[in-house]
C-alpha positions, 0 to 999 in steps of 0.5 A, spaced: 499 499 500 505 504 501 508 503 495 502 504 491 501 511 495 508 513 493 507 511 486 500 515 485 504 521 488 509 520 483 504 520 478 500 526 480 507 530 481 509 528 474 502 530 471 502 537 475 509 538 472 507 536 465 501 541 465 505 546 468 510 545 462 505 545 457 502 551 460 509 555 460 510 553 452 503 556 450 505 562 454 511 563 450 508 561 444 503 566 444 508 571 446 513 569 441 507 570 435 506 577 438 513 579 437 513 576 430 507 580 428 511 586 431 517 584 427 513 584 420 511 591 421 518 593 423 521 589 417 517 592 412 518 599 415 525 598 415 525 595 407 522 601 405 527 605 409 533 602 406 530 602 399 529 610 400 536 610 402 538 607 396 535 612 392 538 618 396 545 615 395 544 614 387 542 621 387 548 623 391 553 619 387 550 622 380 550 629 383 557 629 385 559 627 378 555 632 375 558 637 370 553 642 373 555 640 381 556 648 383 549 649 381 546 643 386 549 646 392 542 645 396 541 637 394 548 636 395 548 638 402 541 635 404 543 628 401 550 629 404 548 630 411 542 624 410 547 619 407 549 617 414 542 617 417 540 610 418 537 606 424 540 599 425 535 594 425 532 592 432 527 586 432 522 584 438 526 578 441 524 579 448 521 572 448 526 568 444 532 571 449 528 570 455 527 563 453 534 562 451 537 565 458 532 561 462 533 554 458 526 554 456 527 553 449 526 546 450 519 547 452 518 547 444 516 540 443 514 541 436 520 540 432 517 544 426 516 550 430 523 549 433 527 549 427 523 554 424 524 559 430 532 558 429 532 559 422 528 565 422 533 568 428 539 566 424 537 570 418 539 576 423 547 574 422 548 576 415 544 582 416 548 584 422 554 583 418 552 587 412 550 593 418 558 592 420 560 593 413 556 599 412 558 602 419 566 601 417 565 605 410 560 610 413 566 612 418 570 613 412 565 617 409 564 622 415 572 623 415 572 625 407 565 629 408 569 634 412 574 635 407 568 637 402 562 640 405 562 646 410 561 644 417 557 650 419 552 649 413 552 641 415 550 643 422 545 649 420 540 644 416 539 640 422 533 642 426 532 642 433 528 635 432 534 632 429 531 632 422 535 634 416 532 640 412 534 642 405 538 649 404 534 654 402 539 657 398 545 654 394 551 653 399 558 652 395 562 646 397 569 647 400 572 644 394 570 642 387 577 637 387 575 632 382 579 627 386 576 628 392 569 628 389 570 622 385 572 618 392 566 620 395 562 618 390 565 611 390 564 611 397 556 612 396 556 607 391 559 602 396 554 604 401 548 604 396 550 597 395 550 594 402 543 598 403 540 594 397 543 588 399 540 589 406 533 591 404 533 584 400 535 580 407 530 584 410 525 583 405 526 576 406 526 575 413 519 579 413 517 573 409 520 568 413 516 572 419 510 571 416 511 563 414 513 562 421 507 565 424 503 560 420 507 554 422 506 556 429 498 557 428 498 550 424 502 546 429 499 549 436 492 550 432 491 557 433 487 562 430 
């Protein structure tokens, strides 16, 4: 009888622990879905921002090599100042980080879900690599800009809200040295290429987020 009582107690404790883990799994899954839903909005926004940056860099490159460059002062200062304006991609990863730090990732019993989750967040690796590459060349860009653009003008076109405004007049550059202008144009081409590649990676990750949401809903029978 004693053995039977102990055994029943063990089964009850096991069932209770199993229920607790199931409940925790569902909580994490619902929280993860919220993160992914927010990610789709963020990723779409960043894709649009990256593509807008690509267009601006393309225009800046053409202006720097335009024979009529002295007539393009307002555009040059605006685009030149905007060239380094880009926030790094920040996703809503609070749930996955909490799961990793607490060892709760094991609670995801659906193999298809756990694999898709890992594949999704691993997509940040090439994006981070591209961001680091751009960060390095942006630093070189800034060093060259102060040799070409008047610092006072660059400062004056940034308002109190940290927004860049196009100059109303046609401010001159410090120099129209062809070698310097060509070098800066080359840097804009490189930044443009990196941002275009990043935009494609971000768009791909957005699609992956939507697919992952559907996989989770299907596996856990959620609406």
